[in-house]
TIFI-872227 format. One record per residue (C-alpha): residue in three letters; x, y, z. Coordinates in steps of 0.1 Angstrom, whole numbers, plus 5000, padded with zeros to 4 digits. Layout:
ALAXYZ ...
END
This chain:
MET570958494779 SER571058504742 ARG573858274732 ALA575057934740 ARG577557894768 ASN579357594781 ARG579857584818 ALA580757334845 ASP578557254875 GLY577557554895 ASP574857724915 PHE572557974900 GLY569858184913 ASP566958264891 LEU567958194856 ASP566158324826 VAL566958134794 THR565158284765 ASN565358214728 ILE568558014729 GLY567257694713 ALA568157364729 VAL569657334763 SER571857034771 LEU572056934807 ASP573756644824 SER571656684855 ILE569456934873 LYS569556954911 GLY567357164933 ASP568557354963 ALA566257164987 ASP563957464993 ALA560257464986 ASN560257674954 THR562557504930 GLU560857484896 ILE561457474859 ALA558957704842 PHE558057724805 SER555657954788 GLY552157814783 SER552357794746 ASP555557604744 ILE555957234735 ILE558657104757 THR560656814743 ILE563056604763 THR565556414742 THR568056144751 GLY570656034726 GLY569256254700 THR565756084702 ALA562656254717 ALA561956064749 ALA559056274762 THR557056584754 PHE554756824772 ASN552357014749 ALA550457334755 SER547557134770 GLN549956984796 VAL549656644781 PHE552756444788 THR553856194762 ALA556755944769 ALA558355754741 GLY559455484764 LYS558455324796 ILE557355514827 ILE558755324857 THR558255414893 ASP560355224919 ASP558155334948 THR556655034966 THR553955204985 GLU550754994987 ALA547555164974 THR544755154999 SER542755434984 THR542655654953 THR545255894967 ASP548055694984 GLY549455464957 SER552955514941 LEU551155604908 GLN548155824910 THR545755984885 ASP542856204893 GLY541056104861 GLY540655794841 LEU543355554830 SER543355454793 ILE545455154783 VAL545655034747 LYS547154694755 ASP547154454784 ALA547254554820 VAL549154324843 PHE548654354881 GLY551054174904 ASP548654204933 ASP545054314941 VAL542754514919 LYS540254724937 LEU537254914923 LEU536455144952 SER533255294939 ASP529755144944 ALA528155024912 SER531555014895 VAL531554834861 LEU534054614843 SER533154644806 PHE534354394780 GLY534454414742 ALA534954694717 ASP531454814722 SER531254714759 ASP528554454751 VAL529454254782 THR529654414817 LEU530154304852 THR528554554876 HIS529054584913 VAL525754564932 ALA526354724966 ASP526454484995 THR525054204972 GLY527454084945 ILE528354114909 LEU525754144881 LEU526454004846 ASN524454214822 SER521354094803 THR521553744788 MET525353734787 ALA526953414797 ILE529953304818 GLN531553034796 PHE533752744807 ASN536152544785 ASP534152634753 ALA531052814742 SER528852504750 GLN529552514787 PHE528152824802 ILE525852984828 ASN523453264818 ALA520053404826 PRO517853404795 SER515253604814 ALA514853794846 THR513353474863 VAL515353194846 LEU518953084852 ASP520552824829 ILE523552604836 ASN524552434803 ALA526952164795 THR527151924765 ASP527751624786 GLU527751654824 ILE527251904852 GLU528851774884 LEU527951914919 ASN530251794946 ALA529151854982 THR527951665013 LEU524551815006 VAL522951994976 ASP519852184988 VAL517352274960 ASN514552494972 ALA512352464941 ASN510652224917 ILE513052014896 ASN512151954859 VAL514351684844 GLN513851634807 GLY516451364804 THR517351054824 TYR518051084861 ILE520950864873 GLY521750854910 GLY524650664926 GLY523450714962 LEU520250744982 MET517450964969 GLN515451114998 THR512551364995 GLY510551535021 GLY507651594997 SER506051404968 ILE507551244937 VAL505351304906 ILE506051154872 PRO504151234839 ASP500851064832 ALA501350704820 GLY505050734830 ASN507350454841 ILE509750384870 GLY512350124865 SER516050024865 ALA518650054838 SER517949694827 ASP514149724831 THR512950074826 ASP509250004828 SER509049774859 ILE506650024876 ALA504050194854 ILE501750464868 ALA498650544846 SER497050894844 ASP494350784869 GLY497050674895 VAL496850294888 VAL500250134895 THR501249834874 LEU504249614883 THR505849394856 GLN508249224880 LYS508249094916 LEU507549324945 ILE509949234973 GLY509949415007 THR509949365044 GLU506449525048 LEU503549625025 ASP500749845040 ILE497849895016 SER494750095029 GLY492750044997 ASN492049764973 MET494849544958 ASP494349374924 ILE496949094917 ASP496748904884 GLY499648674889 THR501248494919 SER502248674951 ASN504948524974 LEU504648705007 ASP506048605042 VAL503748835062 VAL500749035049 ASP499049305069 ILE495949435050 ASP493549695065 GLY491149685036 ALA489649435011 VAL491749204988 ASP490349124953 MET492448864934 ALA491748754898 SER494248464902 THR495648234928 LEU497048354962 GLN499848114973 VAL500948165009 ASP503747945023 GLY503348085058 ALA500248195078 ILE497648455068 THR496848665099 GLY494248935098 SER492049145121 SER489449205094 THR487649005067 ILE489248785040 GLN486848775011 GLY486848584979 THR484548394955 THR486448074962 ILE488948004990 THR491047694984 ALA492947505011 THR495347225001 THR495647065036 ALA493347215063 PHE491347515072 VAL491947575109 PRO491447835136 ASP494447995153 ALA493747795185 SER491547515197 ASP487947645200 GLY489447975188 ALA487148065159 ALA483648005145 LEU482547905110 GLY480148185101 THR478248415125 SER474748455138 SER474048705110 LEU476448575083 GLU475548205078 PHE477047975051 SER474647825026 ASP475747475014 LEU478547255027 PHE480047005003 LEU482046705016 ALA483846424998 ASP483046055000 ALA483845905034 SER484346255048 THR483846305085 ILE482546575108 GLN484346535141 PHE483146685173 GLY484946745206 ALA488446835217 ASP489446465213 GLN487046405184 ASP485046155205 VAL481946205183 THR482146175145 LEU479646185117 THR480945995087 HIS479645985051 VAL478845635038 ALA478945665001 ASP475445634984 THR474045525018 GLY473845795044 LEU475645925075 LEU477145705103 LEU477345825139 ASN480245655155 GLY480045385182 THR477345425208 SER477245805204 GLN473745955205 LEU471746205185 GLN470046405213 PHE466946615211 ASN465946885236 ASP467946735264 ALA470146435271 SER467146205279 GLN465646235244 ASN468046055221 ILE468545805193 THR471445565198 ALA472745225188 PRO474045045219 SER475244765197 ALA475744675161 THR472244515159 VAL470144735182 LEU468845095177 ASP467245275206 ILE464845575203 ASN464445715238 ALA462245975254 THR461146045290 ASP457446075281 GLU456346015246 ILE457545915211 GLU455146035185 LEU455145895149 ASN452946095124 ALA452145935090 THR449345795070 LEU451045455074 ILE453745325097 ASP455245005084 ILE457044795110 ASN458944505094 GLY459844315126 ASN458444195158 VAL457044455182 GLU457744425219 ILE455744665241 LEU456644655278 GLY454144925287 THR450444995279 THR449245025244 THR446545295239 GLN444945305204 THR442345545192 GLY442145415156 ILE441445065141 SER444044795143 THR443944555113 SER445844235115 THR446344005085 ALA447543725108 LYS446143585140 ASP446743795171 VAL447943605201 PHE447343725236 ASN449343525262 ALA447343655292 GLY443843785287 LEU441944005264 SER439844295277 VAL437344465253 LYS436044795265 ASN433745045248 GLY432945405258 SER431645515291 THR427945485280 SER427845135265 ALA429144785270 GLY432144645252 PHE431544415222 VAL433344185198 GLU432444165161 PHE432943845140 PHE432743895103 GLU432143625076 ASP434543555048 SER435643875031 ASP433843764999 ASN430443765018 GLY430044135022 THR429844305056 ASN427844035075 LYS429043995110 LEU428243855145 THR428444095174 LEU429043965209 ILE428044225234 GLY428644215271 PRO425344315288 ALA424944575315 SER425244415349 SER425944505385 GLY428844255388 ASP431244045368 ILE429743765347 THR431943475337 VAL431143255307 THR433242935306 LEU433342745273 PRO433642365274 SER436842195265 SER435142005236 ALA434042135203 GLY430442235199 THR427942505188 VAL426542785208 ALA422842835202 LEU421343185204 THR417643295212 THR415843625212 ASP415243605250 ILE417943625274 ALA416543355296 ASP416143135266 GLU419643215256 ALA420943095289 THR418942775287 ALA420042715251 LEU423642785260 ALA423442545289 ILE421942275267 ALA424542345240 LEU427342315264 GLY425842015281 
END
């Protein structure tokens, strides 16, 4: 067909339109068979115009260009790369924004979302794992100062200019925590391991940040009171100030440089040790006869008691030993000081009598025994030394003078002490029986001779 022709609607078989220029059609309808087509030569550029304006073109490379929108009203859901209402077997290039009313699916493993003119930021699918943000790129929130990124392959940073808030019933951190700033907790802090602070660091409150100081050698210093229901210390405890404790249970030693003030009782199963232990009222055992003062191997040295102090013995304090200032010690009442057994004792049965009692012998050892009082001896006096009397001895009954077993007894009469050692010795002679010499009742002189017979005669004459 070589010229233009106007014709109404109609049915045509194969129609060859060649070199006729533009063809204007109101519509084109197929005949519903499988081979309806509009064919153009491969070198032609096909232009479709509407209203005198090119709406779409097909070039020789089969590139379709539309001047306006391409709209498909098909509502088929896309579940794969081949069943959506708009399909392409290659890539899809979009200069401006892409708006999706529903899901976006990247169906290939290791698919990548690239951002930026040079694709400097990428999100890569990691099969069966997650999404990977490339290199040290960051996910930012609100502004550039709030972001999450990984500065290295082993470090993840979560950064904010003011606060990072984690809201959950439990935040589980399976790693060490390094806090360069101040930790503020509104609830309970519980740890299953250790809490370690820097050497010479402090633990405190907002108003007192250094109330607990821990030195590099582990020594803990408290600047305020320590208040608790229980304190268990297995090592030494050094307290410079005052400790106010209701109950103290100490397994080790206590070394205090200051005063320990206890309003309640100190109860311990071990030793309380100190250079000086001060009691303001009394130092008592936990029960009557419940404790000893010292042991058989740990004895006290000196005991210092005040004026008029007493040592009281017995459950009812029936025996007391009282200090008498600048005088001595007073044993109360008729109480005894016993030796060896109850029969050997010293006691005062009254305020004027002192008894020294023994069942066998009382021995006094000294170079001189000075008795300033009368001596009353109810038993026998046996003397191995010399008895010197400065006054006259009085014998109310008789006087027996005995010597050793080999000689007779004798009595010596000395002259005045200024006349030397001259003396008169009166000796009882050896005899087979008792001899009685009776002196007259009148004054006289006894004459002595060198012969015993003459002595008898002279004595008889002298006595008349």
